[in-house]
N, C-alpha and C positions, 0 to 999 in steps of 0.2 A: 658461687651458689646459684642454682637455677631459679629464676623468678617465676613464681606461681601466678597463673592467670585464672581468675575466678569469674564464674557466670552468676550474675545476681539479677534480682527484679526489684523495682521500686515503683510506687504510685506517683504519677506526675499528672496533675490536673485531671484526676479520675481515670487516667489511662494506665494500664499495666505496661511498664517499660522494661525491656530486657537490656542488660548492659554487661560488658566485660570490664574488669578492673584488674590492675596489677601494680606491684611496687608499693613503697612507703614514702620514699623521697625525704627531702629535708623540710622541716617545718617552715623554713624561711622561703622555700621555693614554691611558686604557684603550681598546682597540678596541671596536667595536660588533659584536654578533652578532645577526643578524635571524632569527627563527624563524617560519615560515609556518603557515598554518592547515590544518585537516583537509580532505583532498580537493584540496589545492592543491600548489604547488611553489615553488621559489625564484624563478620568473619573477615572482611577485607583487611582489617587492622590486626588480625590475630597473629600474623607472622612478625610484626614489629613490636607488639605489646611486651613480650618478655625483654626485649632489648631496651625499650624506653623505660620499662618498669625497674630496670636495674639502678636508675638514678632519679626517677620521678614517680609520683603517684599518678596513675593514668586511668582514665575512664573512656569507654567507647560504647555509646548507646546505639541500639537499633532505633531509628526514627519511628514515630508512629506510622503505621502502614507498611512497615518493613520487618524482616526477620521474625523474631518471636514476640515483638511488641504488639499492643492492641492495634486494630485496624478499623477505626471508626469511620462512619459514613459522613465524611466532611469534604470540603474543598481543600486540597493539599497545596496551598499557595505558599510562596516564599514567606509571607507574613505569618502564616500558621506555623511553619517550621522555626521561624525566628522567635516566636513566642514560646515554642516548645524548648528551644535552647535555654532561654532564661529560666523557664520553669524547672528544667532539669538541673541546672546549677543550684537553684534555690532548694530543690528537694534534697540535694546532697549536702547542702549547707556550705557551698563554695561561693565565697564573696568575690574571688578573683581567680582567673584561670588563663592558661595559654590555650587558644583555640586553634585546632589543626583541622582543616576541612578539605575534602576531595570532591571535585565536581559540584554537585548540589550542596554538599557539606561546606564547601568553600564559600559559596554564595551566602549560605545561612550564617557562617562565621563572620563574613564581612559585614552583612547587614546588622548583625548583633553588635559588632564592634563599633559601627557608626552610631548606633542608637544608645549603646551603653559602654562608652570607652573606659569608664572607671572600673568595669568588671573584667576587662580584657588586658592581661599583662603583656601578651604578644599574640601575633596573628601569623599563621602559616597557611598559605593557600597552595593546594596541590592540584594543578589542572582545573582550576575553579571555573564554574559556569557563571553566567551573569556579568562577564567582563567585556562582552561584545555582542554583535548582532548576528554572527555566523552560527548556524546550528548544523550538526551532522545530519545529512539527508535521511539516514536510516532512522534517526530519532524524530525528525520533523514530520516524516510521513505518518508516524503513529498518531499525530495530533489531528489528522484529517478526519472529518465527520464519517462515522461508521467504520473506517479502516481500523482505528484503534480497537473498537469493540470486537471486530472480526478477528484481529490478532490475539486478543485476550482469549476468545473462545477456543482458538486453535492451540494456543500456548498452554492451556489447561489440560490438554490431552497428553498422554505419555510421550508420543512421538513429537508433539509440538513443544513440550517442555524441553526435550533434548535439543531440538532445533534452535529454540530460543537461547539455551545455554551456550551453544557453540557460536551462534550469531553474535552474542555479547562478547564471547572470548575473542572473536576476530576484531572487534572494536577496541578491546582493552589490553590485549597481550601481543607483544611483538613476536614471540616464538610460541606457536600453538602446541608444540611438543613439550612445552614446559608448563602448561596450564595445570594447576593442581587438581587432582581428581576430586578432592573434597570441595573445591570451589564450584566445579561443575555440578556436583551432587547437591550443593546448597542452592544453586540457581534452579535446578529442576524441582527441588522440594518447595521453594518459595513460589514458583509458578503455579503450583497446585493448591496453594493456600487461599482460602476465601478472602478476598479483599486486597491481596497484595498487588496484583496487576492493575486492579482498578485504581488503587492509590497511586501507583506509578504513572498511569495514564493521566490522572487528574493533575499530578505534579508537572508533567511535561506540558500539558495544555495551558496551565496557568503561567508557566514560565514563557511559553510562546506568546501568550497574550501580553505579558510584560514587555517582551522584545518588540512586539508590534506597536506598542504605544510610545516607544522611545522617539 
């Protein structure tokens, strides 16, 4: 039987959060919570959700500032995202979960696990950020004063949104001929969303500041 993936919304700390969910799982097994990376959305998990949902209850939220979730005017720091992770679990009534994080999501999952180990049944880090001081030059240059703002202005244009999508594809995919069209379309759509690129830049800059203080 094919596992159904549902798109839902929930209020988390006065923010409207969009998330995908699938499966039922065993009542004795903790659910899986999948956290996406910087500049991405829950779409990244959509290809594995039906598979994971065959044996577990799975939740994959759009972080605040990403996808179809609210995009408040705040500092998108690792601490902000870690607080969100806890609030999201509480909003769903999840006392304990397996956290699976990619890139920024991995850093958030690790921070949450260190702060609240009793709430984390297991931790899965997928190319997690925050584990060293090396940063991809393409991303680090976006944190430079004025450069990031100029990149945002360009990326909001139709041509700029396409260029940004393909630039990210080069970073994230080994075979460009296999990049899903729906992923590219999502990258273009989000680039034009008010607040999305600003949230991404804020996140990158706060992470760079954390590295600089190590």
